[in-house]
FIMI-592550 format. One record per residue (C-alpha): x, y, z. Coordinates in nm, 2 decimals, padded with zeros to 4 digits. Layout:
<atoms>
- X, Y, Z
...
</atoms>
This chain:
<atoms>
- 02.22, -02.65, -00.52
- 02.09, -02.47, -00.21
- 02.05, -02.13, -00.40
- 01.87, -02.33, -00.66
- 01.62, -02.44, -00.40
- 01.56, -02.11, -00.28
- 01.53, -01.95, -00.64
- 01.26, -02.21, -00.70
- 01.07, -02.16, -00.40
- 01.06, -01.79, -00.48
- 00.94, -01.87, -00.83
- 00.71, -02.12, -00.69
- 00.53, -01.86, -00.44
- 00.53, -01.60, -00.71
- 00.33, -01.81, -00.95
- 00.09, -01.92, -00.65
- -00.02, -01.58, -00.56
- -00.33, -01.45, -00.69
- -00.24, -01.09, -00.62
- 00.04, -00.81, -00.67
- 00.10, -00.51, -00.45
- 00.08, -00.16, -00.62
- 00.28, 00.13, -00.45
- 00.27, 00.48, -00.56
- 00.49, 00.49, -00.85
- 00.84, 00.71, -00.84
- 00.69, 00.90, -01.14
- 00.38, 00.98, -00.97
- 00.59, 01.14, -00.64
- 00.84, 01.29, -00.87
- 00.62, 01.56, -00.95
- 00.51, 01.61, -00.61
- 00.86, 01.63, -00.48
- 00.94, 01.88, -00.77
- 00.63, 02.12, -00.73
- 00.60, 02.07, -00.37
- 00.20, 02.06, -00.46
- -00.05, 01.76, -00.44
- -00.32, 01.68, -00.69
- -00.54, 01.90, -00.47
- -00.32, 02.23, -00.50
- -00.22, 02.18, -00.13
- 00.14, 02.26, 00.00
- 00.35, 01.95, 00.04
- 00.45, 01.93, 00.42
- 00.81, 01.83, 00.49
- 00.89, 01.68, 00.85
- 01.10, 01.44, 01.04
- 00.95, 01.13, 01.08
- 00.73, 01.09, 01.40
- 00.55, 00.79, 01.33
- 00.65, 00.47, 01.16
- 00.46, 00.55, 00.85
- 00.51, 00.38, 00.62
- 00.64, 00.52, 00.29
- 00.40, 00.48, 00.00
- 00.64, 00.44, -00.25
- 00.90, 00.16, -00.07
- 00.62, 00.04, 00.17
- 00.90, 00.04, 00.44
- 00.83, 00.20, 00.77
- 01.00, 00.53, 00.88
- 01.28, 00.55, 01.14
- 01.12, 00.80, 01.40
- 01.33, 01.11, 01.47
- 01.57, 01.02, 01.18
- 01.40, 01.02, 00.83
- 01.27, 01.30, 00.65
- 00.92, 01.24, 00.49
- 00.67, 01.43, 00.27
- 00.29, 01.46, 00.37
- 00.04, 01.53, 00.11
- -00.31, 01.45, 00.02
- -00.38, 01.16, -00.22
- -00.66, 00.97, -00.35
- -00.59, 00.60, -00.49
- -00.90, 00.61, -00.72
- -00.95, 00.69, -01.08
- -01.30, 00.76, -01.09
- -01.46, 01.07, -00.89
- -01.72, 00.95, -00.71
- -01.86, 00.88, -00.35
- -01.60, 00.63, -00.25
- -01.34, 00.87, -00.39
- -01.15, 00.87, -00.03
- -00.89, 01.16, -00.06
- -00.66, 01.16, 00.25
- -00.30, 01.22, 00.38
- 00.00, 00.98, 00.30
- 00.37, 01.00, 00.35
- 00.66, 00.94, 00.14
- 01.01, 00.98, 00.19
- 01.16, 01.32, 00.10
- 01.44, 01.12, -00.07
- 01.39, 00.92, -00.38
- 01.37, 00.54, -00.30
- 01.31, 00.24, -00.48
- 00.95, 00.13, -00.53
- 00.85, -00.18, -00.36
- 00.96, -00.48, -00.58
- 00.82, -00.79, -00.39
- 00.50, -00.75, -00.54
- 00.34, -01.09, -00.49
- 00.36, -01.05, -00.10
- 00.22, -00.81, 00.12
- 00.54, -00.58, 00.29
- 00.66, -00.80, 00.53
- 00.76, -00.53, 00.77
- 00.40, -00.38, 00.78
- 00.27, -00.73, 00.80
- 00.48, -00.81, 01.10
- 00.40, -00.50, 01.31
- 00.04, -00.53, 01.38
- 00.05, -00.25, 01.65
- 00.19, 00.01, 01.43
- 00.02, -00.11, 01.11
- -00.35, -00.23, 01.20
- -00.50, -00.32, 00.86
- -00.83, -00.32, 00.70
- -00.84, -00.47, 00.35
- -01.15, -00.29, 00.15
- -01.25, -00.44, -00.21
- -01.38, -00.24, -00.46
- -01.57, -00.39, -00.81
- -01.44, -00.21, -01.15
- -01.70, 00.06, -01.14
- -01.50, 00.16, -00.80
- -01.81, 00.07, -00.56
- -01.72, -00.09, -00.23
- -01.76, -00.44, -00.22
- -01.66, -00.55, 00.11
- -01.44, -00.45, 00.41
- -01.25, -00.68, 00.63
- -01.02, -00.61, 00.94
- -00.70, -00.81, 00.90
- -00.66, -00.82, 01.31
- -00.44, -01.13, 01.42
- -00.49, -01.31, 01.05
- -00.23, -01.35, 00.79
- -00.27, -01.06, 00.55
- -00.13, -01.24, 00.24
- -00.39, -01.55, 00.32
- -00.66, -01.31, 00.35
- -00.60, -01.13, 00.04
- -00.58, -01.45, -00.15
- -00.92, -01.57, 00.01
- -01.07, -01.26, -00.08
- -01.02, -01.28, -00.45
- -01.08, -01.65, -00.46
- -01.42, -01.58, -00.29
- -01.52, -01.29, -00.44
- -01.52, -01.25, -00.83
- -01.69, -00.91, -00.80
- -01.39, -00.76, -00.62
- -01.17, -00.61, -00.87
- -00.88, -00.48, -00.65
- -00.83, -00.41, -00.29
- -00.73, -00.12, -00.07
- -00.50, -00.16, 00.24
- -00.57, 00.10, 00.51
- -00.46, 00.17, 00.83
- -00.74, 00.06, 01.07
- -00.70, 00.34, 01.32
- -00.60, 00.62, 01.10
- -00.80, 00.50, 00.80
- -00.53, 00.63, 00.56
- -00.46, 00.44, 00.23
- -00.15, 00.24, 00.22
- -00.14, 00.06, -00.12
- -00.35, -00.10, -00.39
- -00.39, -00.49, -00.43
- -00.46, -00.62, -00.75
- -00.54, -00.94, -00.91
- -00.25, -01.08, -01.07
</atoms>
């Protein structure tokens, strides 16, 4: 009976969430791993992890000095305009599973505010910036829910590292 309760709790949590996390897809990064070139024609850099990352596919932190990672330029936007912010991202050098608990923000990133200070940036459906909000000591899941509830003009969010400004993941309305 305890297992049923836990399954119900997970289902209940998923139906309550008004957002879903969108990592980089395995299909997208497979091409980058094979060609060793990013979408901008830059050579992909392979290195042993010197920082926590995270991997933009699994959304899990890297183990410093152990994990091999690939560094390349990426833009998380579909439309080429003034907000099209290409920048550096890391993925595991080896194939990994995409982040699958998509109705909650990755707990390992959420729990480590020192390594992963977060900013949420909201965009409308024309990809124009609509808001920015630093997470700080707040609960990122609650902030995402509140942003979507209070701002109907925000079509999606990007989570970025507040210090490095790099893209972590996209967050869509569920």
